[in-house]
N, C-alpha and C positions, 0 to 999 in steps of 0.2 A: 504494500500500500504506500508507505513512505520509505524513503531511503534510511537504512539503519545508521545509527550513530557510529558504530564500529564495524569493521570487517568481521564477518562470521568466522573466518579461518584464522587470521593472524592477530586480530584485535586492534589493528591500526585505526585511529579515528579518521573517518572519511565523510561523515554527515555534513560537515561544514563546507565541503567542496562541491556538493551536488548542485547548488543554485548557479555557481560560476560555470560549472561544466555544462549544464543545461542551456544557459544563456549563450555561451560561446558556440556550442554545436548548432543551435538554432540560427545563429548569425552566419553559418556556413563554413566554420572552421572544421578541419579534419579531426575526428574524435581521437585518433592515435596521437596527434600532436598535442591536443588539449590534455589528455591523460598524462603524457610525458611532462608537460609543463607544470601540472598540478602536483607532480611527485608521486604518482601512482605507478610504481614499477612492478609490483608483484602481480602475478596472474590472478590471485584470488581477489584482490582489490579492483583490478581492472574488470574482471568478469561481473563483479557486483554492480558496477556502473553500466556496463554494456548490456547486461541482462535485465536491468530494472525496468519495470513498466509502472508508470505513475497512475494509480487507479483511484486516488483519493477523491477526485471530482465526481467520478461515477458512483462511488459508494455514498458520497454526501447527498446525492439525489434521493436516496432511500431513507434518509434520516427522518424520524418521526417528528 
């Protein structure tokens, strides 16, 4: 639903990087370049960002 605060595998704090990553990728930058510049070098952290689907807006539609 929302990006985790820490990487599930290694425990590195990654939650604070999500907004910057999302903004830069939407502006047309290459995701590999952005991940490198943000300091996400481990495969586990990179896969967390690349595989994340932001569903919070869809779930919020069903709130009572």
